[in-house]
N, C-alpha and C positions, 0 to 999 in steps of 0.2 A: 284710832283702832276701834272697831265696833265692839259692842258688848258681847255679841255672839263669838267673835274671834277670841276675846279675852277669856270667856268661859271655856272655850276649846283648849286653849293653852294651859289654863289652870288644871284641867282634867289630865292632860298629858304629863304635867309635872308632879302630880300627886304620887305618893308612894303606894305601891300595891300592897294590899293586905295579904297576910299569909294564905288565907283561904283562896283568894284570887290567883296567887302565884301557883299554887298546886293545880288549880284548874287549867291554867295556861300551859303548864308543863305537860300535863296529861294530854292536852290537845295537840301538842307539837310532836309527841312520840310517833304516832302513825305516819305523819308526814316524813320523819327521818327514816323510818323503816322502808317506806316506799322508795325514797330517793336512793338509799344504799342498794336495794335490790335491783333497781334499774341500772345502776352503775356497774354492778357485778356481771350483768348480762352482756356488757359491751365486749367486743373483740379485744383481747389483751394487747394485741399489736397496735391497736388504735389509741391506747391510753397515752395521753400527753401529745397526741398528734396535733391537737388544736393549738399547742404552744409553738409549733413550727410554722414558718412562713408557708404560704399556699404552695409554692413551687419547691419546697424542701421537706416534704413529708415522707415518712417511712412507707414503703410500698412492699407488700408481700405478694408474690406471684407463684401459683402452681402452674408451671409452664405447660402450655398446650400448643405453642407455636414455634418455640425453638426446637428444631429437629436435629437428629444425629444420623449421619451415614456410618454404617459399619462395614469394614472390609477385613478380609483375612490377610495376614502377613506370613511370610515363610518362616519355617522353623529355624531355630538357632542352635549351633553346635557349641559345646562347652567342655571344659576340662573335667574328666571323670577319674583322675588318678587318686589313689590313696584314700578312698572313702571308707570310713569304718563301717557304714551300713549301706553298701551298694544295692542296686536293684537287680533282680534276676527273675525272669519269667516271660510269659507270652500272653498277650491279651488280644481278643478278637472283638472289636467294638463296632456295632452296626453303623454308628455315625462317623467315627474317626478312622475306621479301618483297623489295621493290626499294628501292634507295637511289640518288639522283642528286645529284651535286655539280656545280653550275654556277657560273661565275665572271664577275665584272664588274670591269673595271679601266680606269684611265686609261692612256694611253701618252704618253711625253714625248720631245721631240726630243733627239737626241744632240748637236746643235749649235744654238746660238742666233744664228748669223750667216749661215744659208743664204739665198740669193736664187734662187728658181726661175726668175724671168723679170723682165725690165725692158724698156726701150724697144727694145733691140736683140736680146734673147733671149726665146724663147717656148718654154715647157716643154710636152712632150707625154708623157702617161703611157704606159708599156709594160705594167706589171703591178705588183701589190703582193702580198707573201707574208708570212704569219705563221709564225714558228718558235717552238716551245715545247719546252724541254728537259725530259725526264722524269727525275726523280731516283730514283723507286722506284715499284713497283706492288703492289697487293694484289688477288689474285683470279686470273683467267685472261685472258691476252692474247687479244683478239678483234679481228682486223684488219678484220672486216666492219662493225664499229661505227665511225662517224665522228663528226665534230663540225660544228656550224654556228656561224657568227659573226654577231653583230648589232651595228649601230651604236646607241649610246645616244642617245636622243632628248631627254633632259634630264640635267642634271648631278647627280652624286652630291654631296650637301652635305658640305662639309668639317667642319662642326660637328655633323653627325649621327653617331649610332652605329648600325652595321649588324650585325645578328645573323644566325645561321644560318637563321632563318625570314623574313628580310627578302626580299620577292619581287622578283626581278630583272625579272619581267614588267612591273613598273611603269615600267621605263626603256626598253623595247624594243617593237618591233612583231614579234610572232612570225611573221607572214605575210611578212615581207620580210627574209630573211637577206642578208648581203652576201658570203657565202662561195660559192665555186663547187664546191670539192671539198676533201677532206682525205685525208691518208695518213700512214703511219708510215714513217720511215726510221731504223732502229736505235733510238736513244734520243730521237728528235725527232718531234714532231707537226708536219706541214707543211700549212698551209691556204692555198689561193689565194683572194684576195678579188676582187670584181668591179671593173670600171673606174669605175662610178659612185662607189664609195667612194674609189678611187684618185684620181680627178679632184677629189674633195672635199678631199683632202689638199693640193692645190696651189692656194694662194689667188691671186686676181688681184693684179696688181702694186700696186694701191693699198691692199691690206690685208696686206702682208707682215709688218707689225709683230706679228702673232700669233705669229710665230716668234722674237721677240726676248726674251720673258720667259715663264717656265713658267706663271705664273698666268694670263697672257693667253691662252696656248695652250689650257690646260685649260678656260678660259672659252668657247672656241669649239668645240673638239674634245672632247666630253664623255667619250669612251671607247668601249670595246667590251665585249660580253658573249660568252662562249663556252659553248655548251650541247651536251652529248653526245647522240648518238642513243641510242634505246632498243635493247635486244637481248633475244632469247630465250635467249641463252647466259648463262653465269655472269657474264661481263664483269669489268671491273676498275676499281678506283679508283686513280687516278694521283696521285702527289705530284709537282707540277711546280716547277721551279726558275726563278723569274722574275728572280733576281739573276745568273743565268749570262749570260756575255757573248754566248752564241748564242741566248738567248731574246730575240726582237726582232720588230719589224714592219719590213719593208724595202720601200721604194718604188723601183721601177725606172722610169727616165724618160730621155728625150733632149731636147736643146735644138736649136732651129732658128734660123736668122737670119731677118730680115724677109722674105727671098725664099723661105723654106720649105726652105732647104738644111740638112740635118742636120749639126750641128756636133760633137756628142759623145754618149756614152752614160754615164749616171751612176746612182747609187743614193743614197738617203738612208735613215738608220736611226732607229728610235724604240725606246726602252727602256720597261720596265714599272715603273720605280722613279724617284723624284725625288731630286735632289741638294739641293733647297730645301724639301722637305716639302709640295709642292702636290698630289701625287697621292693618290688614294683607290682602294682595291680591297676586295672582300669576296667571300666564298663563300656561296652559298645551298645548304642541304642539305635534300633532300626525301626523307622516309621514307614508304613506303607498305606497310603490313603486311597489306593485305587478301588478297594472293595467297600469303601465307606460312603455314606450319604454326603460327606463333606466334599467329595469331588464335584458335586453339582455347584458348589459355591466357589471352588477353585477354578473351574473352567468357564464360568460365566463372564459376560462382558465387563470390562473394568469400570464402565460407567454405570453399571447396574447396581442398585443399592441392595445389599443383602438383608433379608429379614431375620436371619440368624447369624450370629458370629460365634467363634469357637475359641476355647482356651484349653490347652493341654500341657501338663508338665513334662519333664524329661526331654526338653527341647522340641516338644510338639508344636502344633500350630498356635499362633497368637493372633490378636486382632487389634484394630484401631477404631476409634470413634472420631468423627469430624463434626465440629459445630458448623451448622450450615448458615444460619441467618441471625445469629445473636445480635449483630450490630443493627440490622434492620429492625429487629424487635425492640431493642433498647434505645435506638436513636442515637443522636450525636451529642446528647446532653452530658454533663459531668455527673459522675456517680461516686458514691461511697458505698461499696459492697459491705454490708454487715454480715451476711451469711449466704452461702450458696451450697445447697445440698442436692446431690444427684442420686437417683435411684435407678438401677439397672435390673430388671426382672430376669429370672432364670427360667429357661424352658425345661420342662420335665419330660424326658422320653421314658420308654418302658423299662429301661435299665437304670433309672435315676437312683434307686435305693442301693444298687450295687456299685455304680460308678458315680458316687456323690461328688459335689463340687468342692473346690479347695476352700480352706477356712478364710483366706483373705486375699484380696487383689489390691494392686496399686497402679498408679499411672506414671508413665514417663513421657516427656515431651522432647522437642528438638529446638535448639537455639539457632541463632543466626549463623553460627559456624558449623552447622549440621552435626552438632554433638548432642547426644542423648543425655538427659538429666532427669532425676526424680523431681516431681513438682514440689514446690515449697510446702504445700499443705501436708504432704507425706513426711517431709524431713524436719518440719518445724515443731512437731509435737503430737499429741494424742487426739487432736480434733478431726483428723482426716478420716478415721473409721476404716472403711474398706472391708469390713467383715461381712460374712454371709449371714443373713437373717433367715433362720429356718422357718419361722412362723409366716413371714411375709414373702418368702421365696424370692429374695432379691438381695443385691449388694447395695450398700449405702456409702456415699462418699461426701466429704465436705471439701469443696474445691474453691473456697472463698478467695484465697490469695491468688490462685492461678487465674480465676476469672477477672479479678481486679487487674492483674497484669495484662490480660488480653484487652481490657477496656482502655487502660491508660497507655497502651502501646509498648510496654516493656517486653511483652511477648508478642511475636508476630505469627506464630504457627498455631492454628486452632485444632491441631490433631493431638489426641491423647492416645498413647499406646498402652494397651492393657498388659499387665504382667501379674503373675501370681507369686506369692512369697515362697522363697526356697524352691523354685521350679526345677532346679537341677537335682533335687532330692526326692520330690514328691510327684507321683504320676497323675494326680487328680485332674479331672477335666470338667469343664462347664460349657453349657450352650446358653448363650445370652440373647435377649430380644432387644436390639437397638431401637427398633421402631416404637417401642413402648417405654423407652427411657424418659424419665421426667427430671426436670430441674426446678427446684424451689429456691427462689432468690428473694432475699430481704435486702433492700437498699434505700439509700436516700438519693433523691434526684435534685440537682441544683439548677 
């Protein structure tokens, strides 16, 4: 070993003096700060990627090549019986056309011991009024649009099931309304009924037993139907509260003695729900798309891709999205889908603030037995999202499990059918832009 090499080794083995140690520490600090700063500026998704094999690294994609075709699908009829907050009204939507919600219901005496007249008392009608409490409204308040009321000419069958397309016209005579006028007072619709109907409510003395049992009453007084007037304005669809104490039919009358001398003034009330389960009610929903821009999309070639798709509650139009080329894009490799987020932007028309979109959407798909099912991401927990983002003007969805099923072959249909939450209760509509739909995928490739 040379003298030079021995001297070098001796220098390395010497203990550092305190002064030298402090100088060394101060010299290392800037290097550490620079290293940490550079590390923090890296893409978080790439952290640890150097630990994965070259062919098994995490990849994040903002999709620009996976495309979606959007198509309209026909409306769906559904059961509308016995809803506590049914819809009532008329709406004229430039895009969707018109929608009318009309309502048929029994009415039930609030007392089963009333006697209007006997041998010494004779009842005379003064008036009858219908009061309906409004719970909420969708659209534009239109005080010029009123309502007409009709007496049901035959009973609604208790054992029958009534759907949104069950025609109320089967029960009424459209040429003979029993209403005189209607008006709004704050959150209440008030409709005055004619005296022919009011007199019909007071039975002769020998048939008062109709007021002793609910089923007997409904067997004679079949009910009423309420139909909104049409309007050229936007109009509104109301949610009415029939269980509210102030939703009622009120009969005003007075009684006379045998000599015709007026004895008193009285009123009798009827409600729209039964305590014994004898009443029936349902809503008929009429969609007419002929005057709406939507007809351009209904009548186009089935092979033509729609640049707008439509969603509407109360059994209105729905739409579907089709993955076009996700297999070509991702290839035939094996994948572990870590996350898949879809973003569907909303188109804002001139009535967007009045006819705002639903709070949440979800997807259903179809299995090999042609049975529709809610996709796993929606049913498995809270990661699905599906809520409308007011700031971004879009809906966001996490479809990781569903996309994984498409890639591994457990799902064979690449169609996603759009639905809105509680579409049978809410009339909200949305116009979506499928051509601008994006899919962000995080996955590992093997």
